[in-house]
C-alpha positions, -999 to +999 in steps of 0.1 A: -018-119-116-050-124-122-061-139-088-044-109-070-069-103-032-081-080-009-057-095+021-028-098-006-028-066-003-033-062+037-008-091+039+020-071+020+006-039+043+011-048+068+043-070+066+061-036+055+049-019+086+060-047+105+101-042+088+099-003+093+098-007+134+130-029+127+154-011+099+158+031+099+144+035+066+129+072+075+092+061+069+100+049+029+078+014+041+058+033+064+042+054+030+045+029+004+032-002+030-005+021+040-006+027+004-006-014+002-035-014+031-057+013+015-055-006-020-066-034-003-100-019+012-104-005-020-105-042-034-126-047+001-152-027-014-145-031-046-141-064-061-147-057-097-117-035-098-089-058-123-056-062-112-044-037-134-064-008-117-050-022-080-015-018-094-025+019-107-037+024-081-008+012-055+010+032-079+000+066-075-006+062-035+030+051-029+044+074-048+023+102-035+022+087+001+062+098+007+058+135-005+023+143+016+043+120+052+074+148+050+053+177+048+033+164+076+058+154+103 
């Protein structure tokens, strides 16, 4: 777990967005994928951030992203 790089988050995010294109999930994977991409960007900008902070940031983004996406849609 300690060797999570920013590109891992980016790969996860883009993979989830790609799966969202083919599955009718109601934009659930889009909010989770967007959260992963944002964590990857923050991890790239702040490379000293630990994996624990990245995981918490991802969880907050994933949980907050879905209701926000529903409200804006």
